[in-house]
C-alpha positions as CSV (number, residue, x, y, z in Angstrom):
1,M,7.8,50.8,-66.0
2,A,4.7,53.1,-65.5
3,R,4.9,56.9,-66.3
4,V,3.5,58.5,-63.0
5,L,1.7,61.9,-62.0
6,I,2.2,62.4,-58.5
7,C,-0.1,65.1,-57.1
8,D,0.8,66.0,-53.3
9,D,0.6,69.4,-51.9
10,S,4.1,68.8,-49.9
11,T,6.9,69.8,-52.1
12,F,9.1,67.3,-49.7
13,M,6.4,64.6,-50.0
14,R,6.4,64.8,-53.9
15,M,10.0,64.6,-53.9
16,M,10.0,61.6,-51.5
17,I,7.6,59.5,-53.6
18,K,9.4,60.8,-57.4
19,K,12.9,59.1,-55.9
20,L,10.8,56.3,-54.3
21,L,9.1,55.5,-57.5
22,Q,12.3,56.2,-59.6
23,D,14.5,54.1,-57.5
24,M,11.7,51.5,-58.9
25,G,12.3,51.7,-62.4
26,H,9.1,54.6,-63.1
27,E,9.1,57.6,-64.6
28,I,7.4,61.1,-63.2
29,V,5.6,62.5,-66.2
30,A,4.2,65.6,-64.1
31,E,3.7,66.5,-60.6
32,G,1.0,68.5,-59.4
33,G,0.1,71.0,-55.9
34,D,-3.5,70.8,-55.9
35,G,-6.4,68.3,-56.9
36,K,-7.0,70.6,-59.5
37,Q,-3.8,71.0,-61.1
38,G,-3.9,66.9,-60.7
39,V,-7.2,66.6,-63.1
40,Q,-5.4,68.9,-65.5
41,L,-2.5,67.5,-65.8
42,Y,-4.3,63.8,-66.2
43,R,-5.7,65.2,-68.6
44,Q,-2.8,66.8,-70.4
45,Y,-0.2,63.3,-69.8
46,K,-2.7,60.4,-69.7
47,P,-0.2,58.6,-66.9
48,D,-0.4,54.9,-66.6
49,L,-0.5,55.8,-62.6
50,V,-1.3,58.8,-60.2
51,T,0.0,59.2,-56.8
52,M,-2.8,61.2,-54.8
53,D,-3.0,63.3,-51.5
54,I,-5.8,63.5,-50.1
55,T,-5.9,66.7,-48.3
56,M,-4.7,69.6,-50.8
57,P,-5.9,72.8,-51.3
58,V,-8.3,73.9,-54.4
59,M,-9.4,71.0,-54.8
60,D,-8.7,67.3,-52.4
61,G,-7.6,64.3,-53.8
62,I,-11.0,62.1,-53.2
63,Q,-13.1,65.5,-55.4
64,A,-10.0,65.2,-57.8
65,V,-10.6,61.0,-58.2
66,K,-14.0,61.5,-58.9
67,H,-13.1,64.1,-61.7
68,I,-10.8,62.1,-63.3
69,H,-12.9,58.5,-62.9
70,E,-15.5,60.6,-64.8
71,E,-13.3,61.3,-67.5
72,D,-11.3,57.9,-67.4
73,P,-13.3,54.9,-65.5
74,V,-9.9,52.7,-65.8
75,A,-7.4,55.1,-64.2
76,R,-5.0,53.8,-61.9
77,I,-5.1,55.6,-58.9
78,I,-3.4,55.4,-55.6
79,M,-4.4,57.3,-52.4
80,V,-1.3,58.7,-50.4
81,T,-3.0,59.4,-46.4
82,A,-1.5,60.1,-43.5
83,I,-1.9,57.5,-40.1
84,G,-5.0,59.5,-38.8
85,Q,-7.3,59.6,-42.2
86,R,-8.2,55.9,-42.2
87,S,-11.7,57.2,-42.5
88,I,-11.4,58.6,-45.6
89,I,-9.4,55.5,-47.3
90,S,-12.7,53.7,-47.6
91,E,-14.5,57.4,-49.0
92,A,-11.4,57.0,-51.2
93,L,-12.3,53.9,-52.7
94,K,-15.5,54.5,-53.4
95,A,-14.5,57.1,-55.8
96,G,-12.7,55.3,-57.9
97,A,-8.7,55.2,-55.7
98,A,-7.5,51.5,-56.4
99,G,-5.1,51.5,-53.3
100,F,-3.4,53.5,-50.9
101,V,-0.1,54.3,-49.1
102,I,0.2,55.4,-45.4
103,K,2.3,58.2,-44.4
104,P,5.1,58.1,-43.3
105,F,6.4,55.2,-46.3
106,D,7.4,51.6,-46.0
107,P,8.9,51.6,-49.0
108,E,8.1,47.6,-49.5
109,Q,4.2,49.1,-48.7
110,V,4.7,51.1,-51.5
111,Q,6.1,49.1,-54.1
112,E,3.5,46.3,-53.3
113,T,0.6,48.7,-53.7
114,V,1.7,50.2,-57.0
115,N,2.5,46.8,-58.6
116,K,-0.7,45.5,-57.4
117,V,-2.5,48.8,-59.1
118,L,-0.8,48.4,-62.2
119,A,-1.0,44.7,-62.3
120,E,-5.4,45.1,-62.8
């Protein structure tokens, strides 16, 4: 079981990710609606895993990953991206993301990615 922070500007998306991760046995310690909140919540909760949307207001997910990795180089972050954003994924991985999942979610893909990132 991992302690997870979910960052997504869509309440519906956060709810879907939360249910999926809870069904896998993980604990959701916090939820943020933008990258800046995500960085602040990471500092506060020091979760085992973060799911980070790429497109968010205030600070996007890639900037948030950079900030988190400056403070904690071993932070485990999974990027959540829409199908049309594949080109941005390499930028996210360079910023320090450990993996990614594509919306709409395939629960098996999410579980596989989460397990892989947590095992690293």
